[in-house]
N, C-alpha and C positions, 0 to 999 in steps of 0.2 A: 746258560745257553746249552741246549742238548748237543749242539755241534761240537762242543768242547769235551764231550765224554771220551775217555780213552778207549772204551770198548763199546762198539755199536751193536747191541743185541736188544731184543724186545725186553728181556729181563732187566738189563741195565737201565733202559729208558723208564720202565715201570717202577723200578726201585727208586730212581731219582725223583720221579713225580710223587711217589708215595712219601718219601722223606720230606720233600718240600711241603706237601699237603699237611703232614702232621705238625709242621711248624707254622701252619696257617699261611703258607705262601702258595697261593692258588694260581699264580701266573708264572709261566716258563716260556723262554724263547726257543725257537728253532730258526736261527738267523733273524729275519725280519718277521717271521710268523709267530703269532702269540697263541699259546695254549692256555685255556681257562678251564679249571676244574671247579664245577659248581659245588660250593661247600654247604648249600642249603642253610646258610646262616649269614647274617649281615656282619661284615668285618669292618673295624674302624680305620679304613684306609682310603676313604673317599672324601675327607673334609677339605676345606680350602687350603690347608697347609700342603697337601699333596698336589693340589693344582699348581701352586707356586713352585713346588719342588721339582716338578717335571717340565717346567717351562723352558723351552729352548735348550734341550739336552739331546745328544745323540743317542740312538738306540743301543742299549747295552751298557751305558755308562752308570746307570742307576739300577736298582732292583726292578725286575720286570713288572709292568703295570699296564692296565688298559689306557691310562692317561698318557703313557709314553708313546703308544701307537698313534693316538689322536694328535699329540704334539708333533711327532715326526711327519705325519701326513699334512698337518697345517703348514709347517715351515717348508716342507718340500713343495707344496703348492705355491707358496710365495716366492721361493727361490727359482724353481724351474718354470713357473708360469704355466703349469699344466694341471688339469683336473685330476683329483684323487678320488679313490673309492675304498671303502673298508667293507669287506665281505665277511659277515658273521654266519657261521654254519655250525651244525651240530644236531644231535637228536632232540626230540621233544623233552623238555625238562632239564636241558643242559645249561640254561641261563642266558640264552641269546637276547631276550627282551631286556633283561636287566643290564647286560653289557651294552646294548644299544642306548639305553638311557644314560649310562655313565659316559659313553662317547659323546653324545649330543650335549650333555652338561659341560664336559670339558671343552668341546669345540666352541660353544657359546661363551664360556668363561675366557678362553684365549682371545676371542675377538673383541671383548668389551673394552679392554685396555683402560679400566678405571671408570667407564661410563657405559650405560645400557641404552640401546636405541629402542627398546620395546619389542623388537622382533624376537630377541632371545627369550623373553618371558612367554611370548606366544608359542614358540617352538617347544619350550618345556611344558607349557600348560596344555598343549594339544595331545601329549602322550597319554595322560590318564583318560581323556575322552575316547581316544581311539582304542585303548585297552578295554575300557568298559563296554564298548559296542562290538569289539572284534575279538576279545579274549574270553576263554571259558575254562572250566576245570575239566581235565581229562584224567585218565588212569595214571599217567606218568607225570602230570604237571598241574599244579593248582591254578596257574595263570598262563595257560598255553595260548599262543597266538594262533588263531584260526584264520588268519589271512597274512599275506606278506606285504611288507611296506618298504619302500625305498625313499629315504629322506635325503633330499639334496639341498644342502646349505650353500647358498650363493654368497660370495665375498667380493668386496671391492679389491682393487690391486693393493690398497693400503692394509688389507687384512681385516677390516671391519665387516660385520654381517650386513649384507644388502637385502636379503630375502631368503625364502626357502620354498620348497615344493615337496609335496608328499604324493607318492604314487602307490596305489594299493593293488594287490594281486590276489586272485582266487579266494574270495570270501567263502567260507564253508557254510552255505545256506541250509544244507540238510540238517545241520545241528539244531536249527530252529524248531523243527517239527519232530525230530527223533534223536535220542541220546542212547549211547551204549551203557552198559553196566558201570557204575561208579564214575559217571560223568554228569555234567550239568549243562544247562543252556548258557547263553551269553550272560555275562555278569550284570549288564544293565538292568535286566528284569528283576533280579534279586535286590539290586540297589534301589530301584524304583519302589518296590513293594515294602522295603524296610525303612526307607528314608522319607517317603511322602508324608505330608501333613494330613491331619484328619479332614481338612477341607478339600485337599486334592484327592484323597481317597474317595470321598463322596462324589466329587465332580467327575472323576474319571472311572468310577465304578470298579475300584481296585479290590481284589479279594486276597486271600492268603495264598502262598505259593502252592500248597498242596491241593488247591481247588482248581488249578489250571492243568489242562491235559498236556500242554507243551512243557510243563515244569514238574509234573508228578509221575512221569513214566517210569523212572528208576528212583528208588529210595537212596538218597545220598545224605550223609552226615554233613551238615552245614557247619563248618569249623570257623568261619570268619564273618558270621552274620552280625556280631556285635559291632564291627567297624563299618557295616554297610551304610548306616545313616551318615556317618562322617564322610565316607567316600562319595556318597550321593551329593552332599553339599559341595564337596570339592569339584565334582563334575559339573554341577550347576554353575559354579563360579567360573570354571575354566571354559565352559561352553559360551559364556557371555563376553568373551574377549572381543575387542574390536575387529570387524564391525559387529556391534552388539545386535543380536536378533531382537525383534519386537516381542513383547510379552505374549501376544497371541500365537506367535510362531513357536515359542518355548512351550506354550500349552499344547500346540499342535503336535509336538514331539511326544509329550506324555499321552495325549489322546491316541496317537497312532500306535504307540507301544501297547497301550491297554487294548486297543482294537485287535491287534495281532494275537494277544493272549486269549481274548474272547472268541476270536475266529477258531482257535484250536478247540474250544469247548463245544462247537457245533457237532452234534452226533447224528448219524443217519440210521435208518431202518428200512427194510423192504416193506412195500405196501401189502403185497400178497406173496404167497409161497412160490407160485409159478412165475410171477411177473418180476422182471429185473428192475422196474421203476422203484424209486426210493422216496422217502419222506424224511423230514427233520424231526428227531425225537424231542428236542428241547427248543421249541420255537420262541421261548421267552428270551433266548440269547439274541435273536435277530434285532429287536428294538434297541438293545444296548449297542450292538455293532453299528446299526444305522445311525444312532445318535453320535457315537464316537467318530465315525467316518463322515458324518453329516451328508449322507446321500439321501435321495428323495424319499424312499419308503422301505419298510421292511419287506413288503411283498416283492419289490424289485430284487432285493438281495436273495429272497427265497427262490425266485425264478432263475436267477443266474447260478445259484449254488446247486440246483437240482436239474436244470435243463441246459441244453446248448443249442445254438443255431445251426441248422443244416441247410445247405443250398443244393437243390436237386433240379436240374434243367432250368436254372434261372429263378426258381421259386424258393423263397425262404420259409422254413418250417422249424418248429421246435421239436427237439428229440430229448427224451428223458435220459438222464445219466444213470449208469449202474452204480453199485455200491463203491467199487474201487475208483471209478472215474470221479465220483463226487468228492471222495477223500483227496484225490490228486489235485482237483481244482481248488479245494479249500486250502491245502498246504501250499500250492503254487501261489495263490493269492497272498498268503502270509509271507512266503519267502520273497516274493517280488516287492512287497511293501517294505520289508526290512532291508532288502538290498538297496532299494531306492533311498531309504533313510540313511544307510551307511554311506552311499555315494554322496548324498547331500552334505553329510558331516565332513567327509574328505574335501569336497568342494568348498565348504565354508572355511575349513582350516586353510586351504590354499589361498582363498580370497583374503583371509586375514594376514597371511604371510607374504602376499604379493606386494612388491614394491612398485609404485607407479613409475619410478625412474627406469625400471626394466623395460617398460613399454615405450618410453620417450627417448632414452639414451641408447646409443649404439656402442658404447664403450665395452671393452672386454670384461667378461664376468668369469671369475674363477669359482670352482665349486668343489665340495667334498661330499660324496654320497655315502650313506650308511645303509646297507642292505640287511634287513632283519626279516627273514622268511621262515616259515614253519619248518621244523626239523624232520628228519627221517622218522617214519612211523611204521611200526609193525605190531598190530594188536592181535588178539585172538580171532576177531572177525574184521577183516579188511574189505573195504568196498571202494566205490568210485572216488571218494574224497581222498583216501590214502593213495590211490593210484595217481591222482593228479599231484599230490604233495610229494610223493617219492620221485615222480618224473621231474619235478622242479629241482629236487635235491640232486638227481642225476646230472642235470644240466650244470648246476653249480660245481659239483665235483669234477665234471669234465672241464669246466673253466679253470678250476684249481690245477688240474693235471696239465692243462695246456701251458700255464704260466710257470709251473714248478718243474715239470719233467720234460715235456715235449720241446718247449722253447729252449731248454738248456741242452738238449740232445739232438739238435738239428744238424743239417748238412753244413751249416756255417762253420762248425768246428773243423770239419774235414777240409773245407775250402781255405780256411785260414791256416791250416797246418798245425792244429792244436792236438796234442797228445791227450786221448780221452778214451775211457772205457764206459760203454753204455751200462746203465742201471735199469734193471727190469722193474716195471711198476704195473699196477692194475689199470688197464685202459678200458673205460666203460663206453667207448664209442659204439660198440656193437649193441649194447643195451639201449642206448638212445636211438639208434637207427631202428631197432625192433619196435619201439613205441611210436616214433614220429615220422619215419620216412615211408613213403608209399611203396607197396600196399601193405601197411602194417596195422598195429593195434588201433591207433586213433582213426585212421581212414576207414577201417572195417567197422569201428563203432559208429562212425558218422553215417556210413551206408545203412547199417541196421536200424538206426534211429529214424530213417526216412522211408523204410519199407513198411507198408501197412500190416503185413502178416508176419513180421519178424517178431522174435521172442529172444529171451536171454539164452535159451538153448541153441537157437540158430546162430547167435553171436559166438557162443563157445565152439560150435562146430566149425565155423569159419576160421576161428583162431587155430584150431587143430589142423585143418587142411592147409592153411597158408603158412604156418610156422612149424610144420612137422620137420623134425631134425635140427631145429635151431637150439643150440645149447643154452641160450639165455631164457628159454621159456619151457616149462614142464607142465604136465597135466597129471592130476592124481590118478592112481591106479584104480581106485574104486570109482563108481559112477557118482561123482560129486560135481556139482555145478561151480567149478572153480578152476583157476589156472595159477601157476607159480612163475614168478619172474625172478631171475637171479640178478639182483641189484649189486651195486658196489658195496653196500653195507650188509649183504646177505640175502637169502631167499625170502620172499614174501608171498603168501598165498592170498589171492583176491577172489572173493565170491562174486559171481556174475549176477547175483540177485539184485534187482533194481538198478543195474548198470545203465540200461537204456533210459529208464525213467529219470534217473538223476542227471543224465547227460542232456536231457531234452527240456526245453523251456515250455512248460504247459500253460503259461499265462495267456488267456484268450483275449482277443482284441475287444470283445464286448464287455468284458470285466474291466479292462483298461478304460474304456469309454465311460463305464459306470463310475469309476473312481475319478475320472476327469470332471464328471458332473457334480462333484462334491461342492458343498457351499464353503468348505474350509479351504482357504486360499493356499495354505501350506501343502495340503494333500494334493491339490490340483497342480501345484508347481512341481511336486515330486514326480507325478505321472506325466507331466507335460513334456519332459525330455526323455526319450527312450535311449538309454545308454547301452542297450544290448546290441550285439552285432547283427547286421542285416542278413537275412537268409539269401541263398543264391537265387531261388525262384519263389514265386508266390505260394506254391504248395510245399516248399521245402521247409522242414522244421528247423528251428534254431538250436544248435548244439553247443554245448559249453566247452567240450574238450578242445576244439579248434580255436575257440576264443582264448582259452588259457594258453595254448601253444603260441598264438600270435603275441600275447602280452609277454610271454617268456622270451620270445625272440627279440622283442623291443628292449627288454631288460638286458639281454646279453649284448645288444648293440651299444647300450649306454655304458655297460661295464667295459667293453672293449675299447672305448674311447678314453678311458681313464687309467691311471697307474694304480694297481691294486695293492691293498694290504689285507692279509688274511688273519682272521681270529677264529680259532677252532675251539668250540665249547664242548666240554665232556661232562657227562653225568658221573658223579662219584658213587652213587648207589641208587638202586631202584626203589627203595623204601622212603626216599626223601628225608633221611635222617641227617641231622647236622654233623658235619665233620666225620663222616663215615666213608671209608675208602674200600670199595669192592674191587679186588684185583681182577677178577674175571671180566666184569662189566667194562672196566676202564681199558683192559687189554683188548677186548673185542672192538671197542671204538677206535683204539689206536691202530688196529690192524686194517679195518675197512676204510679208514681215512688215509692209509698209507703213510703214517707218521715215521715209521722206520726208514722207508725209502726216501721220505722227505729229508730226514736227518742225514742220510748218506749222501744224497745229491747236493744238499746244502754244504756238507763238509768237504766233499771231493769236487764238486762242480764249480764252475765260474759263472756265478749268477749276474755279475756286473760286466757290462761290455761298453767300450768307448771306441770310437774311431780315433785315429791319431790326432786329427785336428781338434776334436772335442776334448780329448784327454789333455792336450797341451793348453787349450783354452781354459779348461776347468782348473788345472793344477799349475798354471803358469807362475803363480806366486812362489811355489816351491822350487821351480826350475831356474837355472841361470838365465841371464838375459840372452835373448836371441837363440834359445834352444830350438832346433828345427823339429818339425813334426814328422820325424822319421823313426824307423825301427831302431837304429843305432843310438839316436839321441834319447829315446825313451828307455832303452836298456841301460844306458849310462846313468840315467836318472834313478832307476830302480837300484842299481849297484851302489850309488852313493847314499840312497835312502836306507840301505841295509834291510831291505825286505827279503823274507825267505823265498828262495826260488820256487818252492812248491805253491806259493800263494798267488802267483801270477804267471801269465804266458803272453808273449807278444806275437801276434800273427802277422800276416802280410799287410793288412790294412787296419787291424783292430787290436785293442788291448783288452785282455780278459783278466778279471780280478775276482777273487773270492770275497765273501762278505767281510771277513775279519781284516783282510788287507785293505779293502776299501775304507772300512771304519778307521784303520790306522792312518791311512793317507788323509782321510777327512780330519782326524785329530791333529795331524801335523799341519794340515792346511789351516785349521782353525787356530792353532797356536801361532803360526807364522803371521796369519792375518791379525791376530790380537797383538803380536809384537810390533807389527808395522803400524797398527792403529795406535798403540801406546807411543811409538816414536813420533807419529804425526801429532798425537795429542800433546806430547812433550814440547815439540817445536811450536805447535800452535799456542800452547799455554805460555811459552817463552815470549812469543810475539804479543800475546795478550797482556802478559805482565809488563813488557817494555812499554807497550802502548798505554797500559794502565799507569805506569810510572810517569810517562810524559804528561799524561792527562792530569795526574795528581800534582805534578810540579806546576803545570800551567794553572791548575786550580788553586794551588797554594799562593802563587803570585797574584792571582786575581783576588784571592781572599785577603792577602796582605794589603794590596792596594785599596781594597774596599774597606779594610779595617782602619788603615791610616786616614782615609778620607772621612770615615765615620767618626774617628777620634777627633780630627780637626773640626768637623762640623759640630760635634758634641761640645768641644771646648769653646767654639765661637758662640754656640747657643747658650752655654753657661755664662759667658761674659755678657752677652746681650741680655740675658735674663737678669744678671746681677745689676747691670746699669738700669734696667727697667725697674727693678725693685728699689734701688736707691732713689731714682726719680720719683717713684710713687710714694716712698716714705717722706721725701722732702716736700712734695706737694701736699701730702697729708698734714705735715707739720705746719706748713703755711696756712692751710685751711683751718687747722685747729686754732692757730694764733688769731686769725681774723674772726673766727667764731667766738673765741674767748673775749675779744675786745667788744664785739657786738653784744655779747651776753652781759658784760659789765655795764656798757652804756645803757642797754635796755633796763637793767636792774636799777641804775641810778635814775634814769628818767621815770621809771615806775615809782621809785621811792619819792622823788620830788613831786610828782603829780598826786600821789596819795597824800602827801603832807598838805599840799595846796587844797586838795579836796576836803581834807578833814577841817582845815581852817574855815573854808567856805561853809561847810556843814555846821560848824560851831557858830559862825556868825548868823546864819539863817535860823538856827535853832534859838539863838538868843533873841533875834528879832521877833520870831514867832511867839516865844514865851512872853516878851514884852507886850505884843499885840493882844495875846490871849488874856494877859493880866488886866490890861486896860479894858477890854471888852467885859471881862468878868466884873470888874469894879463898877462899870456902868450899869450892868444888869442888877448888880447887888443894890446899887443906889436906887434904881427904879423899883425893885422889889420892896425895898425898905420903905419907900414913899407909898407904895400901894398898901403896905401893911398898916401903915399909920392911918391911911384913909379908911380902911376897912374897920380898924379899931374905933375910929371916930364915929362911924356910922352905927356901929353896934352899941355904942354908949348912948345913943339917942333913942328912948323908949317910945316916944310918941310916933315917931316915924316907924317903929317896928310894929305898931298895932294897926297900922292902916288896913291891914287885912291880908288874907292869904293870897289875894291876887297880886298884890305888890311884892309880896315875898317871892312869889313864883317868877315874877318879872325880874326881880333882883337876882335871883339864882341863875336865871337864863343868861342875864347879861354877864354875870360873873363867869359863867362857863364860856361865853363867847370871848371874854377877855383872856381867860386862861388858854383857850385855843389859839387866839392871836399871839399870845405870848409864846406858846410852844412853837408856833410857826415861825416867829421871829428867831427863836433859838435855833430852829432847824436850818433856817436860811443863813444864820450866822455861822453855824458849824460848816455848812457847805461852802460858805465863802472862805472860812479859815482853811478848809481842805484844799480849795483851789489855790489859795495863796501859798500854802506850804508846798503843793505840787509844783507850782511855778518856781518857787525858791529852789526846790531840788533840781529842777531842770536847769536853772541857772548854775 
């Protein structure tokens, strides 16, 4: 903490910062203010280990870190139930955007508490998309924010993320059509041309970067094009977070970006030498623009880009544009399309971050806002953009002065009787009044933009007449169209060339109507809502300076309603070399930001104030019981707390503390609360243990009773099962005895029946044999008689000569006898079979 330095000089502060920077310690405290020196190199101090390390720690207890500021703001929001804001300021290239990303990452990590609701991922995913469309390479910074954003993260009272909201300020639209030396257009164009597929290149008529007028005005060495395709894919994924856009809408974004680039390629030429009317040199670009924007015809675009409507006495007529007016119309159309696209992206991001409960529930919502706005800029050639940017930084520096210096040196000290010596600081109120209060720079610029015959020179002449003698504005000695404003960061010379043109919105209503007639629903939706401020009168032109002033006033109102934390970012060197410390550059930034005065007032001032009632209510844990909220009671408390008398003062109705003493009291309060918590936990654990013992004893008795009943039931079941087994075995034995007796009886009866059967079979067989023998003997006797008869007939010769006829008859008769004999034998056999079958049946 620089407040602890024994010697408060610029040299001592610079040497302390340099020594820490060489040790790769880029963070330093000034009380609750954090100084960040951009190392232009990634340091390994942002992993999840550091997220847990800085969780719920007081500021200054650990090494300074950006996570510590986020953690203190988060827990202050939960404890005090008040909104917080973190204001990040510094020059361009000092690391504000990266610090914002680290803050958002830590705030979402603190709110997750072990789970993610999805909003955290959308918040982190929206960053690369907004950077691609709103950041560009400048002479001081490779990733310079060309717009300001205020990210408000909404929380529930429990500390979990409920939703978020992104507000954008002052998009630098002129960068789209013109870039200074060593600068580039917005990143998204280079990502698109390097990362689009071959099919997309053909569909959207994409060319090389050097073939586009809006990209090839200044030769720039592209150092990061190798990573462009990868970044393009990341943006494509991040843009499709819920609610996911339709594919045709995503194609509409590509088509619109390509149309903007092709619009810049439209070139004009004069038709004749004496005539101011113009013609388009390359009409082949018009069909491409018509196809990409999906408007009716290229002739319609040609008419709108070369002519304008003029109303004279109620009659409408066409008037040809001159060379400069046509270029202004072309560039205004491109800027309006890109601005509408950027507004749609911010709207889409907010729609994804919106929580429906915010619309339905009226419960209190706490928030932490992080402001990341473009830093102070001073280039070789400064114009209207730098004027608006530096005016915004003047307002932020004034806000810082109000909280650090003026609020600590107000009449309240005198009214309370506090001993105090005022510390001088650079008050930039006069510079802000010069620019914003009537009749000053912004009002004069507004008037000149609405005068038909006005010019940049008349604007400069009005500045000279109105502010002659003002010490905050100067004019060059030579006849140069410029003026010099003495800002808090130093003198800046602004050229008045194109001041009026850049401050005026040249988008014609007929061109808006042309774009609304597009067949592309996405482009129609972009032009359907006019987000520009309304003019005072129908003939009054819309000016941008008053719009930016109104948005800044709204931002200041938001910041005034929150408790601020300040992060001051400092460039370490102008060459963007890693870990290079330029003493003169750092010292210049320390001077114009008033860091020396800040250290002095933080060291000697009383930045913490409490009323007696609030002090007793806040620190009643440290005080004896029934301590009255009086001056004597609080002094007695300080005496017993052994606080150094220089660290506090007690006024008539308020207590004033320095940051170190407040942190010491907070540490004592934290220790006492922890001690009481431990005591309560010990008592509660004793009650829990006694209750646990009683429950265990009751449980033991229940278990014992259950065990005894279980044991008796098991013994009864065992005895019953044994009796059943014995009975079953006895019955089985009896069944086996009966079965054995039956088996023996069955065997004996079977044996007896088989013997009887064999005897019957033997008797039948014997009878059959006797019958068959008898029949055979009968047949044999018959055959024998027949044989004798035949032999007798053969022995008679006379009878044998009777003739062949008698022989034939005799043979036939013999055959008949043989047949009858065989028939008798067959019938005899059949009869024998039937008799034997009958015997078997018996």
